[in-house]
C-alpha positions as CSV (number, residue, x, y, z in Angstrom):
1,X,0.0,0.0,0.0
2,X,2.8,2.4,0.9
3,X,4.5,1.6,-2.5
4,X,1.2,2.4,-4.3
5,X,1.1,5.8,-2.6
6,X,4.7,6.6,-3.5
7,X,4.1,5.6,-7.1
8,X,1.0,7.9,-7.1
9,X,3.0,10.8,-5.8
10,X,6.0,10.2,-8.0
11,X,4.7,8.3,-11.1
12,X,6.9,7.4,-14.0
13,X,3.8,7.0,-16.2
14,X,0.3,8.4,-16.1
15,X,-2.9,7.2,-17.8
16,X,-5.6,9.8,-18.3
17,X,-9.0,7.9,-18.6
18,X,-11.7,10.0,-20.2
19,X,-9.2,12.5,-21.7
20,X,-10.4,15.2,-24.1
21,X,-8.5,16.7,-27.0
22,X,-10.0,20.1,-26.0
23,X,-7.6,21.5,-23.5
24,X,-10.1,24.0,-22.4
25,X,-12.3,21.2,-20.9
26,X,-11.7,19.9,-17.4
27,X,-10.9,16.4,-18.8
28,X,-8.3,18.0,-21.2
29,X,-6.4,20.1,-18.7
30,X,-4.4,17.3,-17.1
31,X,-2.7,16.5,-20.5
32,X,-2.2,20.1,-21.2
33,X,-0.5,20.8,-17.8
34,X,1.7,17.7,-18.1
35,X,2.9,18.9,-21.4
36,X,3.3,22.5,-20.3
37,X,5.4,21.5,-17.3
38,X,7.7,19.2,-19.2
39,X,6.6,15.9,-17.4
40,X,9.4,13.5,-18.3
41,X,7.3,10.3,-17.8
42,X,5.1,8.4,-20.2
43,X,1.6,9.7,-20.8
44,X,-1.2,7.3,-21.9
45,X,-4.3,9.1,-23.1
46,X,-7.3,6.7,-22.8
47,X,-10.4,7.5,-24.8
48,X,-11.9,5.4,-27.7
49,X,-12.8,8.6,-29.6
50,X,-9.2,9.4,-30.5
51,X,-6.3,7.7,-32.2
52,X,-3.9,10.4,-30.9
53,X,-4.0,13.6,-29.0
54,X,-1.3,16.2,-29.3
55,X,0.9,13.7,-31.1
56,X,0.6,11.1,-28.3
57,X,-1.0,7.7,-29.1
58,X,-4.4,7.3,-27.5
59,X,-5.8,4.0,-26.4
60,X,-9.4,2.7,-26.5
61,X,-9.3,1.3,-23.0
62,X,-7.2,0.7,-20.0
63,X,-6.8,-3.0,-21.0
64,X,-5.0,-1.8,-24.2
65,X,-2.1,-0.1,-22.4
66,X,1.3,-1.6,-23.2
67,X,2.2,-1.6,-19.5
68,X,0.7,-0.8,-16.1
69,X,0.8,3.0,-15.4
70,X,1.9,4.1,-12.0
71,X,-1.1,6.5,-11.7
72,X,-4.4,6.8,-13.4
73,X,-6.4,10.1,-13.7
74,X,-10.1,9.3,-13.9
75,X,-12.2,12.0,-15.6
76,X,-15.4,10.2,-16.5
77,X,-19.0,10.6,-15.3
78,X,-19.7,9.2,-11.8
79,X,-21.8,6.3,-13.1
80,X,-18.7,5.0,-15.0
81,X,-16.2,5.4,-12.2
82,X,-16.6,2.0,-10.4
83,X,-16.3,0.0,-13.6
84,X,-13.2,2.1,-14.5
85,X,-11.6,1.3,-11.2
86,X,-12.3,-2.4,-11.8
87,X,-10.5,-2.1,-15.1
88,X,-7.5,-0.3,-13.4
89,X,-7.2,-3.2,-11.0
90,X,-7.3,-5.7,-13.8
91,X,-4.5,-3.8,-15.5
92,X,-2.4,-3.7,-12.3
93,X,-2.5,0.1,-12.1
94,X,-1.9,0.7,-8.3
95,X,-3.5,4.1,-7.8
96,X,-6.1,6.6,-9.2
97,X,-7.0,10.2,-8.9
98,X,-10.7,10.6,-9.3
99,X,-12.0,14.0,-10.4
100,X,-15.7,12.9,-10.8
101,X,-18.3,14.4,-8.4
102,X,-21.6,12.9,-7.6
103,X,-20.7,10.8,-4.6
104,X,-20.9,11.3,-0.8
105,X,-21.4,15.1,-1.2
106,X,-24.7,14.4,-3.0
107,X,-26.5,12.9,0.0
108,X,-27.8,9.5,0.9
109,X,-27.8,8.1,-2.7
110,X,-24.4,9.4,-3.3
111,X,-23.0,7.9,-0.1
112,X,-24.3,4.5,-1.2
113,X,-22.4,4.9,-4.5
114,X,-19.3,6.1,-2.7
115,X,-19.4,3.1,-0.3
116,X,-19.6,0.8,-3.3
117,X,-16.6,2.6,-4.9
118,X,-14.6,2.1,-1.7
119,X,-15.3,-1.6,-1.7
120,X,-14.5,-2.1,-5.4
121,X,-11.2,-0.2,-4.9
122,X,-10.2,-2.5,-2.0
123,X,-11.2,-5.6,-3.9
124,X,-9.3,-4.4,-7.0
125,X,-6.2,-3.4,-5.1
126,X,-6.4,0.2,-6.3
127,X,-5.6,3.2,-4.0
128,X,-8.0,6.0,-4.7
129,X,-7.5,9.7,-4.2
130,X,-11.0,11.3,-4.3
131,X,-13.6,11.2,-5.7
132,X,-14.8,14.8,-6.0
133,X,-11.1,15.9,-5.9
134,X,-8.6,18.1,-7.7
135,X,-5.9,15.5,-7.6
136,X,-2.1,15.6,-7.0
137,X,0.7,17.9,-7.9
138,X,4.4,17.0,-7.7
139,X,6.1,20.2,-8.6
140,X,9.5,18.6,-8.3
141,X,8.8,16.3,-11.3
142,X,6.2,18.2,-13.3
143,X,3.4,15.8,-12.2
144,X,0.2,17.7,-12.8
145,X,-2.5,15.1,-12.1
146,X,-5.1,17.9,-11.6
147,X,-7.5,20.1,-13.5
148,X,-6.9,23.0,-11.2
149,X,-6.3,26.4,-12.7
150,X,-3.4,26.8,-10.2
151,X,-1.3,24.8,-12.7
152,X,-1.9,27.4,-15.4
153,X,0.7,29.5,-13.6
154,X,4.1,28.9,-12.2
155,X,4.3,25.9,-9.9
156,X,7.4,26.4,-7.9
157,X,8.8,23.4,-6.1
158,X,9.7,24.0,-2.5
159,X,10.0,22.1,0.8
160,X,6.4,22.2,1.9
161,X,3.9,19.3,1.5
162,X,0.3,20.4,1.4
163,X,-2.7,18.1,1.8
164,X,-6.2,19.6,1.7
165,X,-9.7,18.2,2.0
166,X,-11.1,21.1,-0.1
167,X,-10.1,21.4,-3.7
168,X,-11.0,25.1,-4.5
169,X,-9.9,26.4,-1.1
170,X,-6.8,24.3,-1.2
171,X,-6.0,25.8,-4.6
172,X,-6.5,29.3,-3.2
173,X,-4.0,28.5,-0.4
174,X,-1.5,27.3,-3.0
175,X,-1.9,30.4,-4.9
176,X,-1.3,32.5,-1.8
177,X,1.8,30.5,-1.1
178,X,3.0,31.1,-4.6
179,X,2.6,34.9,-4.1
180,X,4.7,34.6,-0.9
181,X,7.4,32.7,-2.8
182,X,6.7,29.7,-0.7
183,X,6.9,26.5,-2.9
184,X,4.5,23.6,-2.4
185,X,6.6,20.7,-3.6
186,X,3.8,18.2,-3.1
187,X,0.0,19.0,-3.2
188,X,-2.8,16.6,-2.6
189,X,-6.5,17.1,-2.5
190,X,-8.1,14.1,-0.9
191,X,-11.7,15.1,-1.8
192,X,-14.4,12.8,-0.4
193,X,-11.8,10.4,0.9
194,X,-13.4,7.1,-0.3
195,X,-9.9,5.6,0.4
196,X,-6.9,7.9,0.9
197,X,-7.8,10.3,3.7
198,X,-5.9,13.3,5.1
199,X,-3.9,11.2,7.5
200,X,-2.8,8.6,4.9
201,X,-2.0,11.3,2.4
202,X,0.0,13.5,4.7
203,X,1.9,10.5,6.0
204,X,3.0,9.6,2.4
205,X,3.9,13.3,1.7
206,X,6.2,13.5,4.7
207,X,8.0,10.4,3.6
208,X,9.5,12.5,0.7
209,X,13.0,13.6,1.8
210,X,12.5,16.9,-0.2
211,X,9.7,17.9,2.1
212,X,10.7,19.5,5.4
213,X,7.3,20.7,6.6
214,X,3.7,19.8,6.3
215,X,0.7,21.9,6.0
216,X,-2.9,20.9,5.9
217,X,-6.5,22.0,5.6
218,X,-9.0,19.8,7.4
219,X,-12.8,19.8,7.5
220,X,-13.3,16.5,9.4
221,X,-11.3,13.4,10.5
222,X,-12.3,9.8,10.3
223,X,-9.1,8.3,11.8
224,X,-8.2,9.6,15.3
225,X,-5.6,6.9,16.0
226,X,-4.1,7.6,12.5
227,X,-3.7,11.3,13.5
228,X,-1.8,10.3,16.6
229,X,0.5,8.0,14.5
230,X,1.0,10.8,12.0
231,X,1.9,13.3,14.6
232,X,4.4,10.9,16.1
233,X,5.9,10.3,12.7
234,X,6.2,14.1,12.0
235,X,8.0,14.6,15.3
236,X,10.3,11.6,14.6
237,X,11.2,12.9,11.2
238,X,11.6,16.5,12.6
239,X,9.1,17.7,10.1
240,X,6.7,20.3,11.7
241,X,3.0,19.9,10.9
242,X,0.7,23.0,10.7
243,X,-3.0,22.5,10.1
244,X,-6.1,24.6,9.7
245,X,-9.3,22.8,10.8
246,X,-12.6,24.3,10.2
247,X,-16.1,23.3,11.4
248,X,-15.4,24.7,14.9
249,X,-19.0,25.8,15.5
250,X,-22.5,24.6,14.5
251,X,-22.8,26.4,11.1
252,X,-19.3,25.5,10.0
253,X,-19.7,21.9,11.1
254,X,-22.9,21.6,9.1
255,X,-21.3,23.1,6.1
256,X,-18.3,20.7,6.3
257,X,-20.6,17.8,6.5
258,X,-22.5,18.9,3.3
259,X,-19.2,19.7,1.4
260,X,-17.4,16.4,1.4
261,X,-19.5,14.3,3.8
262,X,-17.0,14.6,6.6
263,X,-18.1,15.0,10.2
264,X,-16.3,17.8,11.9
265,X,-16.3,16.3,15.3
266,X,-15.9,18.0,18.7
267,X,-13.6,20.9,18.2
268,X,-12.4,21.2,21.7
269,X,-11.3,17.5,21.7
270,X,-9.4,18.0,18.4
271,X,-7.7,21.2,19.7
272,X,-6.6,19.4,22.9
273,X,-5.3,16.4,21.1
274,X,-3.2,18.4,18.5
275,X,-1.7,20.5,21.3
276,X,-0.5,17.3,23.0
277,X,0.8,15.9,19.8
278,X,3.0,18.8,18.6
279,X,0.8,19.7,15.7
280,X,0.4,23.5,15.4
281,X,-3.1,24.7,14.6
282,X,-3.6,27.8,12.6
283,X,-6.8,29.9,12.6
284,X,-6.9,30.4,8.8
285,X,-5.0,30.1,5.6
286,X,-2.9,33.2,6.1
287,X,-1.9,32.2,9.7
288,X,-1.0,28.7,8.4
289,X,1.3,30.1,5.7
290,X,2.9,32.5,8.2
291,X,3.8,29.7,10.5
292,X,5.0,27.4,7.7
293,X,7.1,30.2,6.4
294,X,8.7,30.6,9.8
295,X,9.3,26.8,10.1
296,X,11.0,26.6,6.7
297,X,13.8,29.1,7.7
298,X,13.9,29.3,11.4
299,X,15.4,26.8,13.9
300,X,13.3,26.1,16.9
301,X,13.8,28.4,19.9
302,X,14.8,26.8,23.2
303,X,12.3,28.8,25.2
304,X,9.7,31.6,25.3
305,X,11.9,34.6,25.6
306,X,11.5,37.1,22.7
307,X,13.9,39.9,22.0
308,X,12.4,42.7,19.9
309,X,14.6,45.0,17.8
310,X,12.8,47.8,15.8
311,X,13.2,51.1,14.0
312,X,9.9,52.1,15.4
313,X,9.0,52.4,19.1
314,X,5.3,52.0,18.2
315,X,5.8,48.7,16.5
316,X,7.9,47.5,19.4
317,X,5.0,48.1,21.9
318,X,2.5,46.4,19.6
319,X,4.7,43.2,19.3
320,X,5.5,43.2,23.0
321,X,1.8,43.3,23.9
322,X,0.9,40.5,21.4
323,X,3.8,38.4,22.6
324,X,2.7,38.5,26.3
325,X,-1.0,37.9,25.2
326,X,0.1,34.7,23.5
327,X,2.1,33.5,26.5
328,X,5.5,34.5,25.3
329,X,8.0,36.4,27.4
330,X,9.5,39.8,26.6
331,X,12.3,39.7,29.2
332,X,14.1,42.5,30.8
333,X,17.6,42.5,29.3
334,X,20.6,41.8,31.4
335,X,23.0,44.6,32.6
336,X,25.7,43.3,30.2
337,X,23.3,43.4,27.2
338,X,22.1,46.9,28.1
339,X,25.6,48.1,28.4
340,X,26.5,46.7,25.0
341,X,23.4,48.4,23.5
342,X,24.1,51.7,25.1
343,X,27.4,51.7,23.3
344,X,25.9,51.5,19.9
345,X,22.2,52.7,20.0
346,X,21.7,56.5,19.6
347,X,20.7,58.4,22.8
348,X,17.3,59.2,21.3
349,X,16.7,55.4,20.9
350,X,15.8,52.8,23.5
351,X,17.8,50.0,25.0
352,X,15.2,48.1,26.9
353,X,13.2,45.3,25.4
354,X,11.9,46.3,22.8
355,X,15.1,48.0,21.5
356,X,14.5,51.0,19.2
357,X,17.6,51.5,17.0
358,X,15.9,54.4,15.1
359,X,16.6,55.1,11.5
360,X,20.1,56.1,12.4
361,X,21.3,52.6,11.5
362,X,21.0,53.5,7.8
363,X,24.0,55.9,8.3
364,X,25.8,53.4,10.4
365,X,24.7,49.8,9.6
366,X,26.7,48.5,12.6
367,X,24.0,49.9,14.9
368,X,21.5,47.3,13.7
369,X,24.1,44.5,13.3
370,X,25.6,44.9,16.8
371,X,22.1,45.5,18.4
372,X,20.6,42.3,17.1
373,X,23.7,40.3,18.0
374,X,23.7,41.8,21.5
375,X,20.0,40.9,22.0
376,X,20.5,37.4,20.8
377,X,23.4,36.9,23.2
378,X,21.2,37.8,26.2
379,X,20.6,34.7,28.3
380,X,16.9,35.4,28.7
381,X,16.3,35.8,24.9
382,X,15.5,32.6,23.0
383,X,14.6,34.1,19.7
384,X,14.7,37.7,18.2
385,X,12.5,39.6,15.9
386,X,13.7,42.6,13.8
387,X,11.0,45.1,12.6
388,X,11.5,47.2,9.5
389,X,9.3,49.0,7.0
390,X,9.7,50.0,3.3
391,X,13.5,50.4,2.9
392,X,13.4,49.6,-0.8
393,X,16.5,51.8,-1.4
394,X,18.5,50.0,1.3
395,X,17.6,46.4,0.5
396,X,21.1,45.4,-0.5
397,X,22.5,46.9,2.8
398,X,19.8,45.1,4.9
399,X,20.3,41.7,3.3
400,X,24.0,41.9,3.8
401,X,23.4,42.6,7.5
402,X,21.0,39.7,7.9
403,X,23.3,37.4,6.1
404,X,26.1,38.2,8.5
405,X,23.8,37.8,11.5
406,X,22.6,34.4,10.1
407,X,26.2,33.3,9.7
408,X,27.2,33.9,13.3
409,X,24.0,33.8,15.4
410,X,23.6,30.9,17.8
411,X,19.9,31.6,18.3
412,X,17.1,32.0,15.7
413,X,15.7,35.3,14.5
414,X,12.8,36.4,12.2
415,X,12.5,39.6,10.3
416,X,9.2,41.5,10.1
417,X,9.7,43.6,6.9
418,X,6.5,45.6,6.3
419,X,5.9,46.3,2.6
420,X,9.1,44.6,1.5
421,X,9.6,44.4,-2.2
422,X,9.2,41.0,-3.9
423,X,12.8,41.0,-4.9
424,X,13.9,41.6,-1.3
425,X,11.7,38.9,0.0
426,X,13.0,36.4,-2.5
427,X,16.6,37.3,-1.7
428,X,15.9,36.9,2.1
429,X,14.5,33.5,1.5
430,X,17.6,32.6,-0.5
431,X,19.8,33.5,2.5
432,X,17.5,31.4,4.8
433,X,15.8,34.2,6.7
434,X,12.0,34.3,7.2
435,X,10.5,37.5,6.3
436,X,7.0,38.2,7.7
437,X,4.4,40.7,6.5
438,X,3.3,42.4,9.8
439,X,3.8,42.6,13.4
440,X,1.0,40.3,14.6
441,X,1.8,37.6,12.1
442,X,5.4,37.6,13.2
443,X,4.6,37.2,16.8
444,X,2.0,34.6,16.1
445,X,4.6,32.6,14.0
446,X,7.1,32.8,16.9
447,X,4.3,31.4,19.2
448,X,3.9,28.5,16.6
449,X,7.6,27.8,16.8
450,X,7.6,27.8,20.5
451,X,4.6,25.5,20.6
């Protein structure tokens, strides 16, 4: 079973059952995306209407394929799905992504059809991702087993594995990540979860050595014991797991049940369990991406002590308040630290915690460099945050400073660079420093690291 999942995530060959030669149709997009992204594996279009599509030989049925494909993309009407899965099993194809809707999300009759699909998949030895799903993307290898419009744009590969129970909302999260220059190396939408559920999918994703952090969107869980095992696996592999789970209250829980047929469950129980297991829970998609972005670049702090260095006294107060509100500590700095800061910070600045270096550091960059280093060396500080705004004309200078701090610091730090340019954000990522979009997201991300 594990081998089947790995073949699905990293297929050397893909069969597209029900493919269309019209690339504007949903069942034509997968082939278009595979060609656009330069997928290096073998593609088998399957549709008796065509002899070839885009210069690729088409087959009348799965039984006619010259070899078992690693993955099948099923894009046929719901009434044909079960028979198609039987054919996949007979052809020794280990896994299928099923786009088709009309199953458990349609009510009682659909649930009966979905239960039959689950049984046939098990009897046929075929792992199923879906139905009613957007499929799988492996950005490392150009695997676009999806019809999502997300694949129309750039699909940058990165160290984040993302599993979502919602297709459209999951796509929106992937698009937000792309705007943040945060690459989703692996993307899986589990849909109605007739077979592969969130836990199974995320476990397989975390097995990929190119993935260093997992992110997930959950509406409901069917396998509590599996969640415990997944959390233990993530901790063992030292791959942090950040999830957003919705359906917290009555209306949301009802909506989740009608969307994919998932039961949201008792939210307080879920919340308590994930806190015990080391899973970090995010309120929403932006919060989730903030925390993931911090995890990708930032070592874990040894404790709750936060040192704040800013060019704005107001921003320092805001972050200090939020830190204490979230149970973090903003410690009084030691006499040695204060003495070191007094030697470099202008008299009109502040050398408490928060530290206000003022804009004077632009004339003398060592003010910022020495101040951050001094704060990081304080025994009560476990992690530092540096707050800046705009600074487009000084990006090169700042990046050099942060590169130097990164090279010598023995403790982690995060930069809150409000309204940073895209170019500056990309370069900061390249030197391995997390750049956050605002004061609150920065402190909340630190709270996630501490948790």
